N, C-alpha and C positions, 0 to 999 in steps of 0.2 A: 674233531681232532682226537687222535688217539693218545693214550697215556704214554709218557715217556718222550714226547717230541722235545726238541730243543729250539731256543730262541736263535733265529738266523743271524741276529746281529751281534749278541754277546755270548752265545752259547749256553746260557743258563737253561735249566729245564722249565718247560712251560706247563702249567697245570692244565688238566683236561678240562675241556670246555664243551659245552652242548652244541651239537650239530644244528646249522639253521634248518628250518622246515622246508620241505619240498616247495621250489618255486621261489623261495626267499634268496636274496643276494648274499654271498659270502663275504664278510669283512676282511679285507686284504691285510689288515693289520692284527688279525686274530692269531697270527702265528708268533707275534712279539710277546715277550714277557712283560709284566706289568711296568717294571722300570724303564725299559726302552720304549714302551708304548706311551707312557706319560711324558717322556722327554719332548715328544712332538705334538702332545695333545693340547688342543685348543678348546676350551669348554664353550667359549663365546666367539662368534664371528661379528666383528664391529667394523663399521666404515671409519675411515680416517677423519671424515668431516661430514657434517650435514648442514646444508644450506636450507632455511625456512624462508620462503618468499612471501613477504607480507605487503599489502598495499597500504601505502603511507597516508592515503585519503580516508579510505573507509575501514580499514582494519582487516580486510578479507585476507584469508590464507590460501595460497595456491596448493591444490592437492591433485595428484595425477595430472590431468589436463584441463583442469577448470579451477576457478577461484570459487571459494566456499566462505560465507559469512559465518564466523565462529562466535561473535560477541564477547571476545576476551578482553580484560582490562589490561593484562600484560600477556607476553607470550610464552612464559615458562611452561605452562601446562601444555601448549601446543608443541613446545620443543621436547618436553617429556614423551608426549605421544608419538612424535616423528622418530625419535630415538628408539622407543620401544618397539616400533614396527620395523625399523632397520636392523635390529639385533637379531642374530640366529644363534640358537643353542644347539649343540651337537646332538644328534639323533640317538646316540647311545646313552645319553644322560637320563636318569630316572629321578624322580622326586625332586624336580628342580624348583629352586627358590631364588628370588631376585629382588633387587630394590634399585632405586635410582635417587640419587641426591643431586639436585641442580645447584650449580655456583654461578651467580650472576657477576660476570667480569665487568662488563659495562652496558650500555643500552642495547648493544647489537651482538654481544657475544656472551654465551652460556657454556660453562662446562658441566658435561653430565657425567657424574662419577657412578659407574654402573657396577654393582657387586652380584655375582651369580654363584650359585652352588648347586651341586647335583651328585648323584651316586653313579659312578662309572665303575664297572668290573668289581662292585662291592665295596668301593672306596669313595668316601665323601671328597669331592673336589671342589675347590672354591677359586674364583678368578675375578679380579678388578680390572675394569677398562675405564679409560676416560675418552669421552667423544666430544669434540669441540662442536657447538652449534652456532652458526652464523645467521642472524636475523637480517635478511637482504630487504631493504625498503625499496619497493618499486611502485608501479601505478597499474591497477587492474584494468581489464578491457572496458569495464562499465565506467569507472572514473575517468578514463581517457576519453571515453565517448562524451561524458557530461562536460569535461573540460573544453573539449573541442565544439561544443555546442551542437552535437549531433541530435537529430530527431528524424522520426519516420511519419508522422502524422501531426496535424494541427487541428485542435478543436476551437472553432470560432464561435463566440457567443454574441448573438446579435438579437435585436427585437424586431418584430413586425410592424412597420411603419413607426418606429420609435427606438430610442436608445434603451438598453436594459437599466433597471434601476440599480442603485448601489447595493442594495440587498440581494438582488439577483446575480449581480456579479460576484459578490462575496460568497454567496452560497454555491454557485457554479465552481468556483475555484476549490471551495471546501470539498465539493464532491469529487473532484479530480484528484486533489491530493489524499483524500480517504481511500478512493478505489486504488491508487498506486501503492499506498501504505499496505493495504490488504494483500496485494500481489506480493510485495516484499516480504511480508510476514510468512508467506508459503514458501519462500526461498527463491522466488523469481528475480534473478539479478539483472534480467532485462527490462525491470519495470522502473522507470524514473521519469520525472518531468525535467526537461531540459531548460525551459524557460516561459516565463508568463510575461507578456508585454500588453499594453493598453494601446488600442488602435484608434481610439477617439469614438469608435461606434461600439465598443465592447472589448473584452479581453480576448487574446489568442494564446492558447495553452499549447506549447509544443510537447509532444509525447514521444517515447522512445520507440513505440511499435504501432503499426496500423490497427492490429487487433485491439490493443488497450485504448487507442483513440476512439474507435467505434464503441467500445464498452463504455466509456466515459460519456460520449454523446448520448447514449441510450439512458443512462442513469440521470443525466441532467434534464432531459425531456421527460422522463418518468416522474421526476419530482416537481419541476417547475413548468411542465406543460410545453406546448409547442412541437415542432418536428425538425429533422435535420436531413441534410443531402449530402451525398459523398461525391467528391471531385477528385479523382485520382490523376497524377501528373507523373510521368515516365521521367525518372532521374538518372538511372544507370543500368548496367547489367552486371550481374554477379560473375564469379569466375566460371560458372557452367554455362554462361551465356543466357540465363533467365533474366527477363525483364524485371527491374525493381522499380516500384512505384511509391510515391509519397502521396498520402491521401489527405485531403482537406475535409473535415466534418463540419459543415455549416450549420450550426443550431440557430433556428429562429423561434425565439420565445413568442408566446401569444401576443396579440395586438393589445389586449387588456390585461391588467394584473388585479389580483386580490386587493381590495381597498379602494378600487375606482368605482365611480358612479357613473352609469351609462344610460342613455336614453335609447331603448330598442325601437325598431320599426313598427312594433305592435301597439296596441292601445292599453297595455297593461300598466304603464307608468314606469319611471325610472328603476333601475336595478342597482344594488350595492354588490359588486362582484365578490364572491367568497372563494372560489376555485377555478382554475383553468386547466384542471387535469381532465382530459377527455372532453366532454361537453362542458362549456362555461355554465357555472352554477352560482346562484345568488339569492338575494331576498329583495322583494318589491318594497321600497321605502314609502310607498302610499299606504299600502295594506299591511305589510309584514309577511305576505305570502311567499312562498318558494318559487324560485325561477330556475329553469333549466333550457339551455339552447337546444333547438331541434337537431337531431342527429347530423343532418346534412350541413347545418351551421357550424358544428363543432366548437371550437374555442374562439371563434371570430365572427359572431352574429353581426348582422347589419346593425350598427348602432354608432352614436357619437358620445364623446366624453363630456360630462357635465362637472367633474371634479373629482377629488378624493377625499378620504377621511382626514388627511392633513388639512383641508380647507375648512373642516368643521369649526364651529364657534358655538360657545355656551350661551344659551339664552334663557330668560326666565319664562316659565309657564304662567300665563295669566288666568286661563279657566279652561275646564274641560266642558265642551258644549254637549256633546252626546258621544255615543259609541263610535262614530265615524269622524269626528271633528274635534279640534283642539286649538285653543287661542294662545299664541306666543307672541313674544316682541320680536320684530325685526331686528337682527344684531347690528344693522347698520344705520337704520333710520329711527329705530326704537318705537316703530308704530306697532300697534296691536294688529295682528293678522290671524285670520282663521285658516288652518291647513289640515290636511289629512292626518287622521291619527292611525297609525299602524298597530298592529297587535302587540308588538313588543313595547309599546309605550306604557311607562308606569304612571298610573293615574295619581299616585301620591307624590311624584317628583315635583320639586319646586323649579328645576331647571332641566334642560335638555340639549344634547348637541344637534345643531341644525347645519345643513348645507344649504347655502343660497347659490342659485344658479339661474340660467336663462330659462329653466323649467320651472322655476319657483323656489319656494322654501320648503324644505322637507326634513323630518327628524331622522336621525341616524340611530342605529343600535349602540347602546353604551358599550357593549363589549368590542365592538369593531373599532372605536375611537380609542378606548383604553388599551386594546392590543397593539395598536399603531403607536401609541405614546410610549409604551414599554419598550418596543423596539428601537 
């Protein structure tokens, strides 16, 4: 602009200003004098009202096109953030400074008093605006699905030729809850357990997605042993015509469990089961030697149950006969009996835990009985 130009609105002289660089847009208000320019100037562009959508169940906040977990105790900070993002400052302003002061009107209404200042045409300009914020209580998609009992997969916990033990049921549920909690911590809002029910044969755990149902089944089998099968069922079609399946993951826990005493089909004597992960492993209670099922037998070798460590009874050691035999009292008849001396037998012990079964009388390891008692 050349020197000596006049304001087209009031006729006052307009000071000379720098011409914009080539390619830069020209300010159409540059022809106005400062007085006329500031008459219509707005430093801040603010909405009349802002609505913050909040899930009344889980506290998530709707941002953009999705719900986000914010972990807020109240929504003042959320309201400040929303207002800050919605406010616009004039592009001509330099050295902009601003602050937001919230005023809680009631549980669902907050007034945001926003103060801005900046330098425009060499003049410090200040402006204050008040933006009402409404906290709108709604239900997010996730909580709506939970309330409606939605699920995409079922993890069934069952035993092979038996019912799961209370400990197995408890641990399987813990594994499922821990798996879902880990997914939720990563921000996965599709992760939830819809319902856990008892079928009489074991728990049924309803999971939000097929992928997570499969993940839980794998974790249960990894820790408790056994295997699982998938049984998909067509339930509907989505909006694009794709088939939607609900998958049942049938987990079969091993026939035998740690703490059981079994009589295998070999001639090595009864075995106290220690582990059923992979091949069944245990200890021979006649000798104290280690036992591991053949690979092809896996977790369920041919065997019959003789009892568990719960059936053990403490009895008196009468005498140690030699390195292979020890004499103890029968816990039922109190007769003195000579039985096999396993390697874990403590020769200084006055009493030992024994299991009496159709296979005879056998000494059990103290650690196995004590561990079971603690549980």
